N, C-alpha and C positions, 0 to 999 in steps of 0.2 A: 227295487221296485217289486211290488207284490200285486199279482193279478188274481182276483177271486171270481170264480164262476158260480153264480147262484143257481138254485134249483130251477128246473124248467119243465119237468114232466114230459108230456108228449110234444113239447116244443123244442126238444133237445136238438133237432137238426138246425134250427135257427141259430143256436149258440155255436154249432159247428161251422156254420157259414161265417159268423163273426170271427171265429178262431182262424179260419182260412185266411182272412184278410190281415189279421194281426201277424200271422206267420209270414205272409208274403211281403209285408211292408216294414217290419220292425225287427230289431235285434233282440231276441228273447233269451239269449244264452245265460244271462245272469239274473233272470227274473225268478222270483219265488212264486209258486202257484198254490192255490187252495180251491176247494170246491165242496159242495154238498149236494146230495141227491144227483139228478141228471147232470148238474154242472160239473161233476167230477170227470165226465168223459172227455169233453174238450180240453179241460185243464190238464188231464193226464196225457193226452195225445201231444199237446204242445210241450209239456214238460219232458217227454221222452224224445222230442224232436222228430216225430213221425209226420210225414206229409199228410195234411188233412184231406186233400183231394184224393190221394191214393187210398187212404183208410176208409173213405166213403165206399170205395169199390171192394176193399178187403174186409170190411167189418159191417157197415150198415146195410149194403145191398144183400150180402149173404144172410144177414139177420132177418131182414124182411121177407126174403125168399123162404127161409126156413119156417117162419111163423105162418106162412100161407098153408102149410101142411096140416095145421091144427084147426079143429072146428071152432075153438074158442079164440083163435088168432092170438092176440097179445095177452089176453087174460090167462093167468097162471103159467104162461110160457115165456113172456118177454125177457124177464131177468135171468132165468136159467139158461136160455139160449144165448143171450148176450154174454154171460159169464164164460161159457164154453168157447164161444167164438173168440173172445178177447184172449183167453189163455192160449188157445191154439195159435192165434196170430202172433202174439208176443214170443212164444216159444219158437215159432218159425223164423223169427228175426234173430234172436239170441237168447240163450238161457239166462244170461246175465243182464238182460235189458232193464230189469227192475232197479239196478244199481243207480241208474240215471235219475230215478225218482227219490232216492234217499236224501232227506233234508231239503228237498225242493218241492215235493208234492205233499201238501198238508190236507188230509181228508177228515172231514167233520162227520161224526156218527152220533146218533141219539141212543144213549144207553137205556136199556130196559131192565128194571122198572124205575130207575131214578129219574129218567128223562133229562139227564145231564149230558152235556156235550163232551165227547171223547175225541181227541185229535191224534191222528197217527201220521208219522212222517218217515218212519224207518221200516224197511220191508226185507224179507228174507228170501223171496223167490218171486218169479212172475206170478205164480198162482196166489201167493200171499198178497201181492199188490192188487191183483184183480179182485180178490175176495174182500179186501178192505173197501174198495170202491163200490162193490155190490152191496155191502152192508150199509153204506151211506145212502144208497138209492133204494133200499128195500121197502117195497109197498106190498102187503100181503096178496092183493088180488092180481098182481102182476108176477107173482111167484107161486110156488106150490107149498109154502110153509108160512106160518104166522109170523115168526121172528127169524132173524138171520144170526147164526152163530159165528162169531169171529174171535179168535184167540180166547176161547172159553167164556165169552161174554155174549149176551143177547143184545141185538141192535135192530133199529128200524130207521126209516128215512131221516137223514140228517137235518132236514128242514124243521122237524118237530123240536129239536133242541133249541133252534133259533127262536122259536115261539115261546117255549116254556123255561128256557135257561137264560133269557136275556141276551145281551150282546156278548155271546160266548164263542163266536167263530174265531178261527185262527187270525191273529193279527200281530204285527210287529210294530211297536211304536216308533221305531227308527225308519220305517218304510212307508211310503204313500201306498194306499190300497186302491187300485183301479177295479171297481166292481163292474162285472159284465152280467147283465140280466136281460131277459126277454122284453122288458118294458122300457128299456133305455132310449129307444128311438121311435117306438110305436106301440099301440095296443093290438095284440094279435086277436083275430076275431073268434077263434075257437078256444074251448076250455083246455087248459094245460093238463087237466086230470086225465083226459082220454089220450091214450097212445095208439096211434093208427098203424096198421101193418101195410098201408097202401104206399107203394113206392112213389107214385106221382105226387101225393101230398107231402111226403118226406122231402122230395126234391124241391117242391114249391117252398117249403120253409127254409131249406138250406140256401136256395138261391136268394130268398128274401133277406136272409141274414147277411149274405155277401153284398147285396145291393145296399142295405142300410149302413153297413160298416164302411163300404166304399164311399157312400154319400157323406159320411161323417168322419172322414180321415182327419179333418182339422181338429176334431175333438181328441182323437188318440195322439195326434202330433204334440199335444200339450204335455203328455206324460211319458211317451215312449220314444226310444232312440231308434233312428233309422239303421 
């Protein structure tokens, strides 16, 4: 089984809510994960076997609290702050945590200038793993640099490769791919482009993802094992 988390932008808490329900209700031990852009975060947490609810407290709440310190809030600060928080969190668990992601977490990145999709699934450290995910989600106005450098290549948000490089995302013809995206159960009323630093709004999206996934367990039952 292969689970792919699509991009979500500012709606990333919604995908975390869905991930919470998948984790609580299904056996994900042998699942292969992939993601691009903001979808990398829930995919990565599931792949590493980290409790989604706990990581809301350990990652997302500290992230939003830190962003409140800046005048521009999420603009130019969101991705650098997230990167450091993820590295610190993973290192606090185990310096070898990244090993769990090897050959199970496939990250889609858009290479610049070719706009081709590059897929990574083997990592050398927690920092290397996090940086790969950051490269997949790199949007210049949520960082302090135009392009993200990863393994001596320039990258930008992985969603661009999907647009310019056709059906290029990671796939295995021997596995069914269950796509998780923000539009699978409803149309969210706000633009995904805007990333809010408001905890109340983040919690709203997270709980909405939990509700929608819970209401549609019959759908996931078709593909996932208890």
